[in-house]
Structures are given as C-alpha cells and as structure tokens.
N, C-alpha and C positions, 0 to 999 in steps of 0.2 A: 937364343932359346930363353934367356932370362927376360928379354924384352917382351917376347910373346907371352910368357908366363905372367909377367906384370900386367900386360894389357888385358889378358883374360881375367885376371883377378879384379882389375878395376871395372871391367865390364860387368862381372858378376855382382860386385859391390853396388854399382849403379842400378842394376836391375832390382836388387834387394831394397835399395833406398826408394825407388819408384813404387814398388809394390807396397812397401810399408806406408808411404804417403797416401796411396790410393785407399788402403784399408782404413786409415784414420779419418777419412772424409765421412761426414754423417750421411747416412742413407735416409733420405726424406721419407721413403715409404715405410720404414721400420719405426720411426719415432712418432708417437702420437702428438697431434696438434693440441696444445693446452687450451687455446681459445675455443676449439670445437668441443672439448670436454666440458668446459665451463658453460658454454651455450646450451649444450644438451642437458646439463644439470638444472640450469635456470628454467629451461622450457618444461622439463619434467615437473618442477615445483609449481610453475604457473598452471600447467594442466591439472595438477592435483588440487590446487586452490580453486580453479574454475569448476571442477567436478563437485567439490564440496559446496561451493556457492549455489550451483544449480540444484543440488540435492536439498539444500536449506530452503531455497525458493519454492521447490515443489512441495516440501513439507509444510511450509507456511500456507501455500495456496490450498492444500488439502484440508488444513485446519479451518481456513476461512470458509471453504465449501461445506464442510461438515457443520460449522457453526450456523451458516445461512440455512442449510437444510433443516437443522433442528429448530431454528427460529421460525421457518415457514410452517413446519409441522405443528409447532407449539401454537402459533397464531391461528391456524386452521381449526385446531381442536376447541378453541374458545367459543365458537359460534356455530349454530346450526345453519347450514347452507340454505335451508328452506325459509329462513327469516326474510321478511320483506325489507328492502333498503329504506323505504320511507319510514317504516316503524322504527327501524334502527336509528335513523337520524333523529327522530323525536325523542328516543331514549336518552340521547346525549344533549338535548337542548336543556339549558338551565335558565332560571329566572333572570340572572344577571349575565348570562352568556351571550355569545355571538357565534355565527357560522361564517367562516371564510372559505372561499373556493378559489382554486388556481392551480399552479403547477410547480413541481420541483423538477427542473430540467424539462424533459419531455413528458413527465408523468403527472396526470391530473390527480389532485388530492382534494379532500374536504377536511377542514380543521374546525373543531369546536373549542372555543376558549371561554373559560369562566371569568369572573371579575378579577382582572389583573391588579387593580388598584389596591386590594387588601391582601394580596398574596405575599408570602414570605419566601425566602430562599429555600429551595428543595420541596416546596409545596407542589402538588399536582394541580396544574392550571388548565388542563384540557386534554383532548385526545385528537388523533387524526387517523385517516385511512386513505389508502390509494383507491381511487374510484373503481378500478378494475377488480379490486379485492376488498370489498367493503366490510367483510367480516374479520379482516386482520387489523386489529386496533393497536396503535402505539400511544402510550400515555406521554404527556408532556410535563416536565418538571421545570420550575423556575430556577434559572441559574443566576441571572441578574437583570435588573431593569433600571436604566438611568435616564431620568427626564432630560429632554433636549430643550423644550420650551414650555411655556405655561398653557399652551393649547392642547396638550396631551400627547405630544410626540415623545417617543422614548427609544433608546437603544435597548432592544429586548433579546436576551439569549435564553433559549429553551433547549433542554436535553430531551431526547427521545428514548423511550424504554419499551421493551417488549413486555408481555404479560408475566414473563418469568424474571423480570428485572434486569435484563441485559441492556446495557447502554449501547444503542445502535446508531446514534446520530445526534447532530447538534444544529439547531436553527440559530443563526446570528444575523440580526438585521434591524431595520427601523420599523417601528410600529406606530400607526396613527390612530389614536383612540376615536377621534371624531369621524374620521373617514373610513373606519373599519378596513384598514389597509396594513399589510405586513409584507415586507420584501427584504431580501438579502441573500445570504449564502448558506446552503445546507451542506454539511460535511458528514458523510456516512462512516461506518465503522472501519472501512478500508482506507479512509483518508481521502476519498474522492469528493470533489467539490462540485455542487450544482447551484445555479442561481434559482431562487424561488420568488414567486409573486402571488400574493393572495389578497382577495378583496371581496 
C-alpha cells in the first residue's frame, strides 16, 4: 500500500512538473514581434514625410502657376492686340541698336539690343518677345559683359524682366559684335535651361 501510494505521489508530482514546464514556454502568438513594431513605426514616419513632401511640391507648383498666370495677364495688358507687328518692331529700333532673330529652345524670338558698349551694370540694354506673342515684352538688363578678344567678342549675361519688374529668366552666352550673333543658355524662373541662338 505504501509503494502504491508513493508511486501515485511521484506520478502526480511528475504531471505537475510537466504542466509547469509547458506553461512557462513562451507562446509566440501572444508576444508581439519587436522588429515588426519598429518596421511599422518607420513606415508610418516615411509615409508621413512623403505626404508632406508631396503637399509641399503641390504648393510650389500652384505658386509657380499663379505667378505665370499673373505674368501672362500683366504682359497682355501692356499692348493693344490690334497693333501691327511691323509698327511694333519699328518702335523698338534705336539708332545704335540691332535686331537679332532666332530661338530659345523650340520657341522663335526677336530681340532688340541697344548699344552694349556704353552700358553699365543694371542698365536696360534691350527688349525681346516671343514671335507667337509679339505684344508680350520682356526687358533686358545688363548683368555682366566680359571681353574675350579685341574683335568685339564678349561673354554677355542679361537678365529678363516682365513689365512689373519680375525677374523671369537669364541669358548667358557669347556675343559677337561684328557678326551680330548671340548664343548660349537661357534659364527661366523655374530653373529650366534652354539653348538659344540669335543672329
């Protein structure tokens, strides 16, 4: 009887030990994975930063569109559409000036330049317009002119301005006085670059 009792007691003790060991094992389903929590947090922060970046880009694009629209309206108000283009060209001819025609990228333009030799920095040295919109005039101010040789070649930088004084672009290139030739790179207010060639 004592042996049976002892055996039962040992069996019960063994069962308790096994059950306790099983209960102490971690249950993978109940413990959250730290890596997945960190990944979720990082992804949430990245999504938030991306949303903010997209909103900022949309805001910038909207401002640029509004600026361009105001610029177009401003330029269109300055001239009567009934004016004749030939009369208009004559108005911008000067005694010491010259007319250059050519393209900025794919866009045909006509540029009127006054005597560059006597111009100082920030002086208005001419005007230009896109041939498709001859009544929208941009004034040209001298930024710098550096002689390359004695024949009249120079590195010429001109800033473009609307009639309201908005700096809307920059011409940077080589100007040939004797050949009436100006070519280089035009950068608009959005930072886009186009090659230009005028003669």
